[in-house]
All heavy atoms as an XYZ file, in Angstrom:
722
protein
N     101.087    105.167    109.631
C     102.037    104.080    109.610
C     103.457    104.615    109.623
O     103.766    105.588    108.930
C     101.836    103.201    108.381
C     102.749    102.023    108.296
S     102.324    100.859    106.975
C     103.645    101.198    105.840
N     104.336    104.001    110.444
C     105.703    104.402    110.477
C     106.393    104.086    109.160
O     106.041    103.182    108.442
C     106.412    103.643    111.546
C     106.348    104.240    112.927
C     107.254    103.516    113.915
O     108.404    103.179    113.582
O     106.721    103.213    114.985
N     107.430    104.890    108.884
C     108.215    104.671    107.710
C     109.102    103.435    107.857
O     109.660    103.204    108.913
C     109.106    105.891    107.444
O     109.980    105.653    106.380
N     109.149    102.598    106.851
C     109.931    101.388    106.889
C     111.211    101.573    106.067
O     111.180    102.184    105.000
C     109.178    100.199    106.317
C     107.953     99.716    107.083
C     107.246     98.602    106.353
C     108.344     99.269    108.477
N     112.265    101.033    106.566
C     113.527    100.997    105.822
C     113.677     99.615    105.202
O     113.788     98.629    105.885
C     114.711    101.247    106.779
O     115.909    100.989    106.117
N     113.606     99.605    103.892
C     113.630     98.327    103.170
C     114.881     98.338    102.274
O     115.077     99.266    101.458
C     112.387     98.101    102.280
C     111.156     98.024    103.221
C     112.511     96.867    101.452
C     109.834     97.996    102.535
N     115.736     97.360    102.459
C     116.965     97.219    101.709
C     117.141     95.839    101.193
O     116.809     94.867    101.895
C     118.204     97.593    102.533
C     118.097     98.971    103.112
C     119.200     99.259    104.153
O     119.831     98.282    104.638
N     119.472    100.474    104.438
N     117.682     95.698     99.985
C     117.991     94.374     99.489
C     119.333     94.002    100.058
O     120.339     94.653     99.807
C     118.032     94.336     97.949
C     118.474     92.961     97.442
C     116.634     94.701     97.384
N     119.338     93.011    100.928
C     120.556     92.554    101.603
C     121.494     91.810    100.676
O     122.700     91.963    100.741
C     120.127     91.669    102.801
C     121.238     91.136    103.637
N     121.999     91.928    104.444
C     121.732     89.889    103.769
C     122.895     91.180    105.048
N     122.730     89.948    104.631
N     120.913     90.954     99.826
C     121.712     90.140     98.902
C     120.842     89.784     97.712
O     119.623     89.561     97.838
C     122.178     88.854     99.616
C     122.993     87.917     98.748
C     123.337     86.655     99.540
N     122.187     85.795     99.672
C     121.933     84.779     98.880
N     122.728     84.483     97.864
N     120.868     84.039     99.026
N     121.448     89.705     96.553
C     120.712     89.208     95.344
C     121.611     88.200     94.655
O     122.784     88.403     94.537
C     120.291     90.353     94.425
C     119.289     89.821     93.381
C     121.441     91.038     93.743
C     118.250     90.846     92.914
N     121.035     87.045     94.266
C     121.740     86.003     93.670
C     121.089     85.688     92.300
O     119.963     85.152     92.297
C     121.793     84.757     94.524
C     122.436     83.556     93.832
C     123.804     83.543     93.680
C     121.664     82.500     93.365
C     124.429     82.450     93.035
C     122.289     81.448     92.738
C     123.648     81.420     92.581
O     124.259     80.366     91.942
N     121.726     86.073     91.242
C     121.207     85.805     89.880
C     121.462     84.386     89.517
O     122.500     83.845     89.796
C     121.858     86.724     88.869
C     121.238     88.086     88.783
C     121.935     88.902     87.694
C     122.009     88.146     86.404
N     122.644     88.837     85.304
N     120.489     83.760     88.871
C     120.647     82.397     88.359
C     121.143     82.534     86.933
O     120.475     83.097     86.079
C     119.327     81.626     88.416
C     118.739     81.424     89.829
C     117.417     80.768     89.745
C     119.695     80.603     90.661
N     122.313     81.991     86.631
C     122.913     82.162     85.337
C     122.100     81.631     84.157
O     122.003     82.220     83.132
C     124.276     81.455     85.406
C     124.180     80.601     86.621
C     123.115     81.143     87.516
N     121.427     80.487     84.360
C     120.634     79.891     83.311
C     119.183     79.778     83.717
O     118.443     78.904     83.252
C     121.176     78.501     82.926
C     122.572     78.604     82.341
O     122.867     79.577     81.615
N     123.386     77.693     82.673
N     118.723     80.726     84.586
C     117.355     80.656     85.041
C     116.354     80.865     83.935
O     116.558     81.762     83.116
N     115.406     80.034     83.876
C     114.372     80.202     82.840
C     113.301     81.162     83.337
O     113.340     82.333     82.997
C     113.819     78.874     82.413
C     114.923     77.968     81.829
C     114.308     76.841     81.036
C     115.413     75.903     80.678
N     115.781     75.681     79.421
N     112.413     80.671     84.177
C     111.372     81.592     84.692
C     111.853     82.265     85.991
O     111.494     83.405     86.247
C     110.035     80.868     84.919
O     110.230     79.797     85.832
N     112.703     81.594     86.795
C     113.259     82.217     87.991
C     114.570     82.865     87.599
O     115.493     82.148     87.209
C     113.451     81.205     89.128
C     112.137     80.532     89.559
C     114.095     81.916     90.338
C     112.318     79.466     90.600
N     114.619     84.169     87.710
C     115.810     84.936     87.307
C     116.785     85.119     88.445
O     117.991     85.219     88.237
C     115.427     86.259     86.679
C     114.591     86.141     85.433
C     115.441     85.433     84.360
C     114.737     85.343     83.051
N     115.507     84.617     82.060
N     116.250     85.300     89.696
C     117.143     85.592     90.808
C     116.392     85.326     92.122
O     115.178     85.289     92.140
C     117.644     87.012     90.744
N     117.196     85.185     93.195
C     116.692     85.163     94.568
C     117.275     86.357     95.282
O     118.405     86.755     95.007
C     117.122     83.880     95.271
C     116.440     82.655     94.816
C     117.010     81.784     93.887
C     115.164     82.344     95.288
C     116.387     80.649     93.479
C     114.514     81.203     94.875
C     115.094     80.350     93.981
N     116.469     86.935     96.203
C     116.942     88.076     96.977
C     116.581     87.867     98.440
O     115.618     87.190     98.771
C     116.295     89.357     96.431
N     117.409     88.487     99.277
C     117.118     88.587    100.699
C     116.845     90.039    101.002
O     117.611     90.931    100.606
C     118.276     88.090    101.535
C     118.587     86.625    101.353
O     117.687     85.895    100.847
O     119.734     86.184    101.630
N     115.735     90.334    101.685
C     115.283     91.724    101.915
C     115.337     91.980    103.445
O     114.769     91.232    104.231
C     113.874     91.934    101.374
C     113.362     93.304    101.698
C     113.832     91.669     99.858
N     116.009     93.100    103.751
C     116.122     93.555    105.173
C     115.080     94.623    105.434
O     114.997     95.592    104.678
C     117.518     94.065    105.367
C     117.810     94.566    106.743
O     116.934     95.062    107.437
N     119.053     94.456    107.176
N     114.281     94.456    106.474
C     113.253     95.432    106.858
C     113.591     96.027    108.219
O     113.666     95.281    109.201
C     111.830     94.802    106.891
C     110.777     95.820    107.243
C     111.484     94.146    105.553
N     113.875     97.310    108.248
C     114.186     98.054    109.473
C     115.328     97.444    110.292
O     115.379     97.594    111.510
C     112.954     98.177    110.377
C     112.042     99.246    109.907
O     112.188     99.815    108.842
N     111.011     99.500    110.665
N     116.223     96.729    109.635
C     117.344     96.082    110.350
C     116.919     95.156    111.452
O     117.655     94.868    112.389
C     118.338     97.081    110.906
C     119.079     97.819    109.799
O     119.354     97.202    108.777
O     119.353     99.042    109.938
N     115.639     94.663    111.423
C     115.160     93.717    112.436
C     114.483     92.504    111.856
O     114.190     91.544    112.574
C     114.180     94.400    113.429
C     114.851     95.473    114.227
C     112.970     94.935    112.696
N     114.262     92.491    110.527
C     113.624     91.364    109.867
C     114.280     91.090    108.560
O     114.480     92.018    107.754
C     112.112     91.705    109.629
C     111.319     90.647    108.904
C     111.168     89.366    109.686
C     109.928     91.193    108.547
N     114.696     89.834    108.329
C     115.312     89.450    107.081
C     114.374     88.443    106.370
O     114.104     87.362    106.973
C     116.679     88.824    107.333
C     117.485     88.420    106.074
C     117.785     89.677    105.237
C     118.780     87.706    106.458
N     113.934     88.783    105.189
C     113.092     87.895    104.409
C     113.980     87.226    103.375
O     114.507     87.917    102.488
C     111.917     88.643    103.733
C     111.121     89.402    104.750
C     111.080     87.675    102.922
C     110.082     90.362    104.148
N     114.169     85.939    103.483
C     115.055     85.196    102.570
C     114.207     84.480    101.502
O     113.167     84.010    101.778
C     115.878     84.176    103.345
C     116.816     84.837    104.383
C     117.618     83.822    105.149
C     118.704     83.222    104.356
N     119.803     84.052    103.877
N     114.734     84.511    100.264
C     114.066     83.726     99.242
C     113.041     84.454     98.434
O     112.199     83.819     97.765
N     113.055     85.817     98.421
C     112.188     86.549     97.523
C     112.673     86.264     96.123
O     113.873     86.248     95.829
C     112.234     88.078     97.844
C     111.421     88.877     96.865
C     111.790     88.351     99.280
N     111.755     85.973     95.174
C     112.165     85.551     93.836
C     111.829     86.667     92.803
O     110.801     87.292     92.838
C     111.400     84.313     93.480
C     111.887     83.110     94.275
C     111.027     81.877     94.072
N     109.674     82.226     94.580
C     108.571     81.662     94.111
N     108.586     80.842     93.123
N     107.441     82.014     94.628
N     112.738     86.748     91.835
C     112.500     87.591     90.660
C     112.141     86.596     89.535
O     112.952     85.688     89.243
C     113.769     88.409     90.271
C     113.522     89.156     88.975
C     114.157     89.340     91.382
N     110.981     86.796     88.980
C     110.426     85.835     88.005
C     110.235     86.523     86.659
O     109.979     87.751     86.586
C     109.063     85.329     88.463
C     109.055     84.696     89.852
S     109.839     83.111     89.937
C     108.744     82.121     88.916
N     110.284     85.743     85.606
C     109.998     86.259     84.235
C     108.721     85.555     83.785
O     108.694     84.323     83.607
C     111.168     85.910     83.293
C     111.014     86.607     81.953
O     110.117     87.426     81.795
O     111.849     86.282     81.050
N     107.672     86.327     83.613
C     106.389     85.779     83.191
C     105.957     86.329     81.867
O     106.695     87.025     81.166
N     104.734     86.010     81.480
C     104.180     86.422     80.187
C     104.127     87.944     80.079
O     104.223     88.507     78.996
C     102.806     85.836     79.995
C     102.794     84.329     79.785
C     101.441     83.783     79.610
C     101.471     82.282     79.478
N     100.149     81.666     79.401
N     103.910     88.646     81.219
C     103.792     90.092     81.191
C     105.109     90.794     81.655
O     105.119     91.951     81.867
C     102.651     90.551     82.126
C     101.278     90.071     81.663
C     100.207     90.538     82.528
C      98.849     90.007     82.086
N      97.784     90.492     82.962
N     106.193     90.044     81.738
C     107.479     90.642     82.071
C     107.992     90.187     83.450
O     107.478     89.260     84.061
N     108.979     90.908     83.921
C     109.665     90.617     85.210
C     108.787     91.045     86.362
O     108.207     92.129     86.362
C     111.022     91.309     85.274
C     111.922     90.877     84.104
C     111.708     91.084     86.592
C     112.436     89.469     84.191
N     108.672     90.161     87.401
C     107.943     90.545     88.616
C     108.557     89.840     89.800
O     109.452     88.979     89.664
C     106.452     90.184     88.447
C     106.197     88.718     88.295
C     105.814     87.911     89.361
C     106.326     88.053     87.043
C     105.572     86.567     89.240
C     106.044     86.731     86.899
C     105.706     85.975     88.012
N     108.114     90.213     90.982
C     108.660     89.731     92.240
C     107.611     88.889     92.976
O     106.435     89.294     93.041
C     109.130     90.869     93.140
C     109.540     90.406     94.508
C     110.254     91.637     92.480
N     108.032     87.767     93.567
C     107.117     86.946     94.354
C     107.805     86.710     95.711
O     109.022     86.641     95.831
C     106.784     85.584     93.725
O     107.950     84.800     93.625
C     106.136     85.793     92.384
N     106.958     86.513     96.712
C     107.441     86.207     98.072
C     107.844     84.724     98.191
O     107.459     83.905     97.364
C     106.332     86.502     99.089
C     106.106     87.999     99.256
S     107.546     88.783     99.924
C     107.308     90.449     99.357
N     108.609     84.399     99.234
C     108.982     83.006     99.416
C     107.780     82.127     99.594
O     106.753     82.562    100.126
C     109.799     83.031    100.737
C     110.163     84.420    100.953
C     109.147     85.278    100.247
N     107.904     80.865     99.138
C     106.787     79.929     99.201
C     107.275     78.596     99.776
O     108.467     78.272     99.692
C     106.198     79.696     97.844
C     105.770     80.906     97.158
C     105.291     80.638     95.760
N     103.868     80.494     95.818
C     103.105     79.952     94.891
N     103.657     79.474     93.795
N     101.828     79.875     95.027
N     106.331     77.855    100.347
C     106.655     76.478    100.778
C     105.506     75.560    100.410
O     104.366     75.988    100.364
C     107.005     76.426    102.240
C     105.991     77.041    103.157
C     106.536     77.188    104.596
O     107.618     76.676    104.898
O     105.846     77.810    105.406
N     105.874     74.314    100.153
C     104.852     73.328     99.756
C     104.271     72.628    100.940
O     105.013     72.180    101.855
C     105.501     72.313     98.810
C     104.521     71.417     98.113
C     105.189     70.528     97.087
O     106.349     70.202     97.206
N     104.406     70.159     96.074
N     102.956     72.547    100.962
C     102.238     71.842    102.049
C     102.445     70.364    101.901
O     102.385     69.802    100.789
C     100.730     72.197    101.969
O     100.005     71.320    102.783
N     102.651     69.701    102.996
C     102.826     68.219    102.944
C     101.467     67.521    102.805
O     101.416     66.381    102.366
C     103.538     67.717    104.204
O     102.772     68.030    105.374
N     100.379     68.238    103.109
C      99.053     67.609    103.036
C      98.489     67.607    101.625
O      98.141     66.574    101.076
C      98.085     68.346    103.958
C      98.402     68.121    105.426
C      97.391     68.849    106.276
C      97.748     68.645    107.733
N      96.811     69.323    108.617
N      98.449     68.817    101.005
C      97.802     68.860     99.672
C      98.793     69.102     98.519
O      98.380     69.234     97.378
C      96.689     69.914     99.656
C      97.182     71.302     99.927
O      98.397     71.505     99.925
O      96.334     72.201    100.080
N     100.079     69.236     98.864
C     101.140     69.413     97.835
C     101.029     70.713     97.108
O     101.680     70.924     96.074
C     101.220     68.245     96.860
C     101.388     66.919     97.506
C     102.702     66.801     98.214
C     102.926     65.419     98.803
N     103.928     65.358     99.820
N     100.212     71.675     97.557
C     100.094     72.987     96.950
C     101.148     73.877     97.543
O     101.627     73.683     98.663
C      98.697     73.560     97.142
C      97.615     72.819     96.378
C      96.289     73.494     96.569
C      95.188     72.723     95.865
N      93.881     73.340     96.070
N     101.487     74.970     96.825
C     102.465     75.946     97.265
C     101.728     77.138     97.891
O     100.754     77.629     97.326
C     103.370     76.412     96.121
C     104.283     75.342     95.668
C     104.038     74.352     94.742
C     105.597     75.125     96.145
N     105.121     73.563     94.579
C     106.102     73.996     95.423
C     106.410     75.760     97.035
C     107.399     73.523     95.675
C     107.691     75.271     97.253
C     108.163     74.168     96.579
N     102.259     77.608     99.027
C     101.684     78.743     99.742
C     102.776     79.727    100.112
O     103.880     79.360    100.451
C     100.977     78.249    101.026
C      99.806     77.349    100.767
C      99.959     75.957    100.780
C      98.541     77.867    100.473
C      98.879     75.132    100.539
C      97.454     77.035    100.250
C      97.625     75.677    100.285
O      96.565     74.853    100.042
N     102.412     81.042    100.044
C     103.362     82.075    100.429
C     103.685     81.896    101.917
O     102.821     81.734    102.728
C     102.799     83.460    100.236
C     102.717     83.878     98.765
O     103.318     83.169     97.907
O     102.076     84.853     98.443
N     104.990     81.949    102.290
C     105.353     81.859    103.676
C     105.527     83.267    104.272
O     105.594     83.412    105.473
C     106.667     81.078    103.857
O     107.644     81.588    103.025
N     105.542     84.305    103.413
C     105.576     85.697    103.879
C     104.499     86.402    103.035
O     104.452     86.265    101.823
C     106.917     86.352    103.615
C     106.875     87.820    103.899
C     108.015     85.660    104.403
N     103.660     87.171    103.740
C     102.592     87.828    103.035
C     102.554     89.310    103.432
O     102.574     89.645    104.618
C     101.240     87.193    103.389
C     100.091     87.662    102.525
C      98.893     86.840    102.754
N      99.109     85.443    102.341
C      98.496     84.442    102.858
N      97.654     84.564    103.830
N      98.750     83.193    102.398
N     102.603     90.196    102.441
C     102.479     91.649    102.665
C     100.985     91.950    102.926
O     100.141     91.544    102.146
C     102.988     92.418    101.475
S     104.776     92.229    101.192
N     100.739     92.663    103.985
C      99.370     92.966    104.333
C      98.806     94.222    103.709
O      97.636     94.472    103.751
C      99.201     92.990    105.871
C      99.530     91.720    106.591
C      99.336     91.842    108.075
C      98.705     90.539    106.065
N      99.696     95.014    103.080
C      99.247     96.180    102.370
C      99.839     96.196    100.952
O     100.936     95.695    100.756
C      99.627     97.501    103.073
O     101.040     97.664    103.054
C      99.064     97.549    104.491
N      99.105     96.791    100.036
C      99.578     96.857     98.666
C     100.832     97.763     98.603
O     101.756     97.492     97.857
C      98.468     97.440     97.810
C      98.805     97.601     96.362
C      97.685     98.125     95.596
N      98.001     98.168     94.188
C      97.167     98.398     93.237
N      95.900     98.614     93.513
N      97.538     98.421     91.981
N     100.836     98.838     99.425
C     101.977     99.770     99.423
C     103.265     99.039     99.801
O     104.340     99.270     99.188
C     101.715    100.944    100.355
C     100.616    101.842     99.945
C      99.194    101.311    100.310
O      99.087    100.352    101.119
O      98.220    101.856     99.757
N     103.235     98.176    100.825
C     104.433     97.479    101.262
C     104.897     96.515    100.176
O     106.087     96.459     99.881
C     104.170     96.698    102.566
C     105.339     95.877    103.073
C     106.537     96.740    103.336
C     104.915     95.111    104.291
N     103.978     95.789     99.579
C     104.357     94.907     98.492
C     104.982     95.599     97.319
O     105.984     95.139     96.784
C     103.119     94.107     98.023
C     103.464     93.084     96.964
C     102.295     92.151     96.678
N     102.645     91.184     95.707
C     103.400     90.088     95.901
N     103.887     89.853     97.074
N     103.650     89.268     94.906
N     104.414     96.735     96.951
C     104.971     97.519     95.841
C     106.355     98.069     96.199
O     107.244     98.103     95.341
C     104.023     98.698     95.481
C     102.762     98.174     94.792
C     101.760     99.288     94.565
O     101.947    100.422     95.033
O     100.721     98.989     93.906
N     106.545     98.485     97.462
C     107.847     98.996     97.882
C     108.928     97.910     97.844
O     110.022     98.102     97.311
C     107.785     99.635     99.232
C     109.039    100.379     99.628
C     108.892    101.205    100.896
O     107.793    101.306    101.416
O     109.982    101.664    101.352
N     108.577     96.754     98.366
C     109.537     95.625     98.332
C     109.834     95.215     96.895
O     110.986     95.063     96.522
C     108.993     94.429     99.149
C     109.042     94.785    100.665
C     109.796     93.181     98.891
C     108.366     93.743    101.545
N     108.805     95.108     96.052
C     108.977     94.713     94.697
C     109.852     95.721     93.939
O     110.780     95.314     93.189
C     107.635     94.645     93.957
O     106.911     93.546     94.466
N     109.627     96.990     94.160
C     110.402     98.052     93.532
C     111.889     97.984     93.887
O     112.790     98.024     93.055
N     112.173     97.779     95.182
C     113.572     97.702     95.620
C     114.265     96.478     95.096
O     115.406     96.531     94.658
C     113.630     97.685     97.179
C     113.063     98.896     97.865
C     114.080     99.951     98.053
C     113.419    101.143     98.722
N     114.281    101.909     99.574
N     113.576     95.349     95.068
C     114.150     94.115     94.553
C     114.406     94.230     93.040
O     115.479     93.845     92.558
C     113.270     92.895     94.879
C     113.742     91.636     94.144
C     113.260     92.641     96.380
N     113.493     94.765     92.302
C     113.649     94.949     90.872
C     114.803     95.912     90.518
O     115.560     95.686     89.614
C     112.347     95.403     90.194
C     111.266     94.325     90.144
C     109.973     94.905     89.577
C     111.745     93.113     89.339
N     114.934     96.974     91.324
C     116.063     97.951     91.106
C     117.404     97.214     91.362
O     118.356     97.382     90.601
C     115.943     99.128     92.025
C     114.887    100.155     91.540
S     114.793    101.733     92.413
C     115.494    101.458     93.964
N     117.474     96.414     92.397
C     118.724     95.664     92.732
C     119.001     94.624     91.653
O     120.143     94.450     91.235
C     118.585     94.998     94.091
N     117.972     94.011     91.145
C     118.151     92.972     90.092
C     118.673     93.670     88.836
O     119.587     93.191     88.173
C     116.823     92.268     89.790
C     116.879     91.341     88.601
C     117.581     90.146     88.666
C     116.277     91.714     87.383
C     117.640     89.331     87.552
C     116.330     90.887     86.316
C     117.032     89.673     86.392
O     117.100     88.906     85.304
N     118.073     94.775     88.457
C     118.503     95.518     87.239
C     119.941     96.021     87.391
O     120.738     95.912     86.438
C     117.558     96.640     86.934
C     116.206     96.136     86.452
C     115.144     97.216     86.341
O     115.328     98.344     86.823
N     114.017     96.876     85.771
N     120.284     96.475     88.578
C     121.703     96.941     88.807
C     122.656     95.752     88.679
O     123.723     95.906     88.132
C     121.797     97.589     90.198
N     122.287     94.608     89.180
C     123.122     93.416     89.110
C     123.230     92.939     87.677
O     124.264     92.436     87.256
C     122.509     92.326     89.987
C     123.358     91.120     90.173
C     124.576     91.326     91.062
O     124.569     92.256     91.879
O     125.555     90.582     90.901
N     122.163     93.058     86.898
C     122.138     92.654     85.505
C     123.061     93.507     84.679
O     123.714     93.026     83.763
C     120.709     92.692     84.954
O     119.897     91.838     85.757
C     120.649     92.217     83.546
N     123.183     94.789     85.016
C     124.015     95.720     84.289
C     125.469     95.509     84.515
O     126.322     95.874     83.701
C     123.641     97.148     84.599
C     122.283     97.551     84.106
C     121.800     98.912     84.630
O     122.568     99.552     85.377
O     120.687     99.305     84.287
N     125.815     94.860     85.621
C     127.242     94.601     85.955
C     127.778     93.348     85.277
O     127.179     92.459     84.902
C     127.441     94.443     87.466
C     127.232     95.769     88.146
O     127.378     96.830     87.546
N     126.806     95.718     89.433
């Protein structure tokens, strides 16, 4: 597999976010921008989720972007969490 360049394009912290701490936009190889990646605070700590949209048929939420490998998901999550922590320190 080719090496991917993954960069956090923008991160927006929610000042009074309860479970949603921030939104991020992720740039992949300067050809794909994933908007709406979320930084969440759960029972086991901070984690990253992909953008979701609600179905008009069954009203359930479904990921609109899905990583097909665990390695890619971990790389995106790691970059977003590093950017979130850097933003939190400022």
